[in-house]
C-alpha positions in Angstrom: 12.4 2.3 -6.5 11.8 -1.4 -5.1 8.9 -1.7 -3.6 5.4 -3.7 -2.7 2.7 -2.0 -4.4 -1.0 -2.1 -2.3 -4.3 -2.6 -3.3 -5.5 0.6 -1.6 -5.9 3.2 -4.5 -5.7 6.3 -3.8 -8.6 9.2 -5.0 -6.6 10.1 -8.1 -6.9 13.5 -10.8 -5.5 15.0 -13.6 -2.1 16.1 -13.2 0.6 14.7 -10.8 -0.2 12.3 -8.4 1.2 10.3 -5.4 2.3 7.1 -7.1 4.2 5.4 -4.0 5.6 6.0 -0.7 7.6 4.6 2.4 6.4 5.7 5.5 9.4 2.9 8.0 12.6 3.2 6.2 14.8 0.6 7.7 18.1 1.4 5.8 16.9 1.8 2.3 16.6 4.7 0.4 19.7 7.4 2.1 19.8 11.3 1.7 22.5 14.1 1.2 23.3 13.4 4.9 23.5 9.9 4.7 20.1 9.2 6.8 17.8 6.9 5.5 14.4 8.9 6.5 10.7 8.0 5.0 10.1 9.2 1.1 7.1 10.0 -0.9 7.0 9.6 -5.0 5.2 12.1 -7.5 4.7 11.0 -10.7 3.5 12.9 -13.5 0.2 10.4 -15.8 0.0 13.5 -18.0 1.6 13.9 -21.7 2.7 17.3 -20.8 5.5 18.3 -18.4 4.0 20.4 -14.7 6.0 23.2 -13.0 5.0 21.9 -9.4 5.7 25.3 -7.9 2.9 26.0 -5.8 2.0 22.1 -5.5 1.8 20.9 -1.9 2.4 17.9 0.5 0.7 17.1 3.8 -0.2 15.0 6.3 -3.0 16.9 8.1 -6.0 17.0 6.2 -6.6 20.5 8.3 -3.4 21.5 6.4 -3.5 21.4 2.7 -0.3 23.9 3.1 1.5 22.1 4.8 4.5 21.9 2.7 5.3 24.1 -0.7 7.1 22.5 -3.0 9.4 24.9 -5.3 9.7 25.3 -8.8 10.8 21.7 -10.7 9.3 20.7 -14.3 8.1 17.3 -13.9 8.3 15.7 -17.4 5.4 13.6 -19.2 5.9 9.9 -17.3 8.7 11.4 -14.7 8.9 10.7 -10.9 10.2 12.9 -8.4 11.6 12.0 -5.1 10.5 13.7 -1.8 12.3 12.9 1.8 9.5 13.2 4.3 12.3 13.8 7.0 10.8 16.7 9.1 14.1 18.7 7.4 12.3 21.0 5.6 14.3 21.6 2.8 12.5 22.9 -0.8 14.8 24.4 -2.9 14.6 23.5 -6.7 18.6 22.6 -7.4 18.5 20.0 -4.2 16.9 17.1 -2.6 13.9 18.0 -1.4 13.0 17.2 2.5 9.1 17.6 3.7 8.5 19.4 7.4 6.8 16.3 8.4 7.9 13.0 8.6 5.5 9.8 7.9 3.6 7.8 10.9 3.9 4.0 10.2 1.2 3.7 11.9 -1.0 5.6 9.8 -2.5 8.5 8.9 -3.1 11.0 6.3 -1.5 11.7 3.3 -2.2 14.2 0.3 -1.0 15.9 -2.6 -3.1 19.2 -3.3 -3.0 21.4 -6.4 -2.1 25.3 -6.5 -5.7 26.0 -6.8 -6.6 23.8 -3.0 -7.4 20.9 -5.2 -6.6 17.4 -4.0 -4.8 16.1 -6.2 -4.1 12.8 -4.2 -4.6 11.5 -1.3 -4.8 8.2 0.9 -7.8 9.2 3.2 -8.6 9.1 6.1 -5.4 6.9 6.8 -3.1 5.1 4.6 -3.1 1.5 6.5 -0.2 0.7 9.1 3.0 0.0 7.3 5.7 -2.8 7.0 9.2 -1.9 7.5 11.3 -1.4 4.6 8.2 -1.9 2.3 6.6 0.7 0.5 3.1 1.6 -0.9 1.6 3.0 -3.6 -1.0 2.9 -6.2 -1.7 -0.4 -8.4 -2.6 -0.7 -11.2 -2.5 -4.7 -11.8 -6.2 -6.5 -13.4 -7.8 -8.0 -10.3 -8.1 -11.7 -11.2 -10.7 -14.0 -8.9 -8.8 -17.1 -8.1 -11.3 -18.6 -5.7 -14.1 -16.7 -5.0 -16.1 -16.3 -1.3 -18.6 -18.4 -2.5 -16.8 -21.3 -3.9 -18.0 -24.9 -2.6 -16.3 -26.5 0.2 -15.7 -29.6 2.0 -14.0 -29.5 5.4 -12.5 -32.2 8.0 -11.1 -31.4 11.7 -8.8 -33.8 12.0 -7.9 -35.7 15.0 -4.4 -37.4 14.4 -1.9 -37.2 11.5 -3.3 -40.4 9.4 -4.1 -38.2 6.4 -0.5 -36.5 6.0 -0.4 -34.6 2.8 -3.0 -37.2 0.5 -5.8 -34.5 1.3 -4.2 -32.2 -0.9 -3.7 -34.8 -4.3 -6.4 -34.3 -7.2 -9.1 -37.1 -6.2 -9.1 -37.6 -3.1 -11.7 -39.0 -1.0 -13.5 -36.6 0.9 -17.5 -37.6 0.2 -18.2 -37.4 3.8 -16.8 -34.2 4.9 -19.1 -31.6 6.0 -20.2 -29.5 2.9 -20.8 -25.3 2.9 -19.2 -22.2 0.8 -16.4 -20.0 1.0 -14.4 -18.1 2.6 -12.2 -20.8 4.9 -8.9 -19.4 5.9 -8.1 -15.9 4.5 -9.5 -12.9 5.4 -11.6 -10.2 2.9 -11.2 -6.9 4.9 -8.0 -5.0 4.6 -8.0 -3.4 7.8 -7.9 -7.7 8.8 -5.1 -8.4 7.5 -2.4 -6.8 9.6 -4.2 -7.9 13.1 -3.9 -11.4 12.2 -0.2 -11.9 10.7 2.1 -13.1 13.3 -0.6 -13.7 15.2 -2.4 -17.5 16.6 -5.6 -18.5 14.7 -6.1 -21.8 16.8 -6.1 -24.8 15.7 -5.5 -26.2 12.4 -8.1 -27.1 10.1 -8.0 -29.0 6.0 -10.3 -27.5 3.7 -10.6 -28.4 0.1 -12.2 -26.4 -2.6 -15.2 -28.5 -4.3 -14.4 -27.7 -7.8 
């Protein structure tokens, strides 16, 4: 399944989980009607198969049994795509469709076990989604390239005389103002969506002081 995995990981437990979803399908995966509804992907990380009968998907925290899955076996390491189309189709021998659609602006989403245990959830809501870009669990290892308190030197240019020379190793920046980061980036997930595509003010030249 093509897509971009996000850094927001849902609460996970043993058994099937929501591994990925797409809340704004723009011409991607098609259903049996030729439509391109949103979708939710389930994954079984366990070494044994799981019968999905009685498991439910919901986008309402107040209604954990909003849509029930039929009796379908999910093999170890297996994936299952459920269309979040609102068409409400839950037969084991055909494509699956929830009775709700996903909100690209962000909402609650959960997979609930037959005993009422929340197996996976994005709570209180997943973040706003981009058209045609999927979102899900990331198993990547986090590597800090530049820590927030890294030493930096800063200069606000008054003209273009520096060109790109300030980017080169060994550039003489001893007379620049010094301090610590971060400069030019955000760290809070809630901030990134609001900053993209906006004018954040005059450009600032900054160098890592390593």
